[in-house]
C-alpha positions in Angstrom: -207.5 -134.1 -3.8 -210.9 -135.4 -4.7 -210.0 -135.0 -8.4 -206.9 -137.2 -7.8 -209.1 -139.9 -6.3 -211.3 -139.9 -9.4 -214.9 -139.2 -10.3 -216.4 -141.8 -7.9 -215.1 -139.9 -4.8 -217.9 -139.3 -2.3 -218.6 -135.7 -1.2 -217.3 -135.3 2.3 -214.6 -138.0 2.0 -212.0 -138.3 4.8 -208.5 -137.1 4.1 -205.6 -139.5 4.7 -202.9 -138.3 7.1 -200.6 -137.5 4.1 -203.4 -135.5 2.4 -204.0 -133.6 5.7 -200.3 -132.6 5.8 -200.4 -131.5 2.1 -203.6 -129.4 2.8 -202.0 -127.9 5.9 -198.9 -126.9 3.9 -201.1 -125.3 1.2 -203.2 -123.4 3.7 -200.2 -122.0 5.8 -199.5 -119.0 3.5 -203.1 -118.1 3.4 -203.5 -118.3 7.2 -200.2 -116.5 7.7 -201.8 -113.4 6.2 -204.5 -113.6 8.9 -207.5 -113.2 6.6 -210.9 -111.9 7.8 -214.1 -113.2 6.4 -217.2 -111.1 6.8 -220.9 -111.0 5.9 -222.2 -107.6 6.8 -224.9 -106.6 6.8 -227.4 -109.1 5.8 -230.8 -107.4 5.7 -234.3 -108.7 5.3 -236.9 -106.0 4.9 -240.6 -106.1 4.4 -243.6 -103.8 5.1 -243.5 -104.8 8.8 -239.8 -103.9 9.5 -236.5 -105.4 9.0 -234.1 -108.0 10.5 -230.4 -107.9 10.1 -227.3 -109.9 10.9 -223.6 -109.6 10.5 -220.8 -112.1 11.0 -217.0 -111.5 11.0 -214.3 -114.2 11.5 -210.6 -113.4 11.6 -208.4 -116.5 11.3 -204.7 -117.1 11.8 -202.1 -119.8 11.4 -202.7 -122.1 14.4 -199.1 -123.2 14.4 -198.3 -126.8 15.3 -201.0 -128.5 17.3 -200.1 -131.8 18.9 -203.6 -133.2 18.9 -206.3 -133.7 16.3 -208.9 -132.2 18.7 -211.2 -130.1 16.5 -212.1 -127.8 19.4 -208.5 -127.0 20.2 -207.8 -126.4 16.5 -210.7 -124.0 16.2 -209.6 -122.3 19.4 -206.1 -121.7 17.9 -207.4 -121.0 14.3 -209.9 -118.3 15.2 -208.4 -115.0 16.3 -211.7 -113.3 16.7 -215.3 -113.8 15.7 -218.3 -111.6 16.0 -222.0 -112.3 15.4 -224.7 -109.7 15.6 -228.4 -110.5 14.9 -231.5 -108.3 15.3 -235.0 -109.6 14.5 -238.0 -107.3 14.7 -241.3 -108.9 15.8 -243.3 -106.8 13.3 -241.2 -108.1 10.5 -241.9 -111.7 11.5 -245.6 -111.0 11.8 -245.6 -109.5 8.3 -243.7 -112.5 6.9 -246.2 -114.9 8.3 -249.1 -112.8 6.9 -247.4 -112.9 3.5 -247.0 -116.6 3.6 -250.5 -117.1 4.8 -251.9 -114.9 2.0 -249.9 -116.9 -0.5 -251.2 -120.3 0.4 -254.9 -119.2 1.0 -254.7 -119.1 4.8 -256.3 -116.1 6.7 -253.4 -113.6 6.6 -254.2 -111.9 10.0 -254.5 -115.3 11.6 -251.1 -116.4 10.1 -249.6 -113.1 11.4 -251.0 -113.8 14.9 -249.3 -117.2 14.8 -246.0 -115.6 13.7 -246.3 -113.2 16.6 -246.9 -116.0 19.1 -244.0 -118.0 17.8 -241.7 -115.0 18.0 -242.8 -114.3 21.6 -242.3 -117.9 22.7 -238.9 -118.2 21.1 -237.8 -114.8 22.3 -238.8 -115.6 25.8 -237.0 -119.0 25.7 -233.8 -117.7 24.2 -233.7 -114.7 26.5 -234.2 -117.0 29.6 -231.3 -119.1 28.4 -229.2 -115.9 28.1 -228.6 -116.3 24.4 -230.5 -113.2 23.4 -231.9 -110.0 24.8 -235.3 -108.5 24.0 -235.6 -104.7 23.8 -239.1 -103.5 23.1 -240.0 -105.9 20.2 -236.5 -106.6 18.8 -234.7 -109.8 19.7 -230.9 -109.4 19.6 -227.8 -111.5 19.9 -224.4 -110.0 20.2 -221.3 -112.3 20.4 -217.7 -111.2 20.4 -215.3 -114.1 20.9 -211.5 -114.4 21.0 -211.2 -118.2 21.7 -207.4 -118.4 22.1 -207.6 -115.8 24.9 -210.8 -117.5 26.3 -212.5 -114.0 26.1 -216.1 -114.1 25.1 -218.7 -111.4 25.4 -222.3 -112.5 24.9 -224.9 -109.7 25.0 -222.6 -107.5 27.0 -221.7 -110.1 29.6 -218.3 -111.8 29.9 -218.4 -115.6 29.8 -215.8 -118.3 29.1 -215.7 -120.9 26.4 -217.1 -123.6 28.7 -220.1 -121.4 29.5 -220.8 -120.7 25.8 -220.6 -124.4 25.1 -223.1 -125.1 27.9 -225.5 -122.5 26.4 -225.1 -124.1 23.0 -225.7 -127.6 24.4 -228.8 -126.4 26.2 -230.1 -125.0 23.0 -229.4 -128.2 21.1 -231.2 -130.3 23.8 -234.4 -128.3 23.2 -234.7 -130.0 19.9 
């Protein structure tokens, strides 16, 4: 659609109502197959340890939606989504030491800073209920089926509204 508008089309341009309908028609066969997109696992290893993450999103044809509400569209479009993250404190400390050594900073001092930052953020995110801390590993586990309003965050059942409030709380920190 951008190509049809010409080379001067801005990135992120808004689609017209007709273009939206054309795009929906082209996506329907893809969504009818209920595809799953996954990134698993993503690993980051260093001498201190490793951190890992995985994300899986299963989508489906949302059918006809009467409103242009993006939240409702996503609720109908996403059949299931999972996100798992585990970050080891020792890996973060090692990362800060490596960065410190690379720019001429005292590596042990940089590692100590990394450990303090990890501890502060781990405490904050755990207090908010977004993560859990086991020994020295910070984890997040999310399993969501938005259309059914079934969400499990770190082993606890919550609803979409509660998840949105947690996310809003996190955004307000910055």
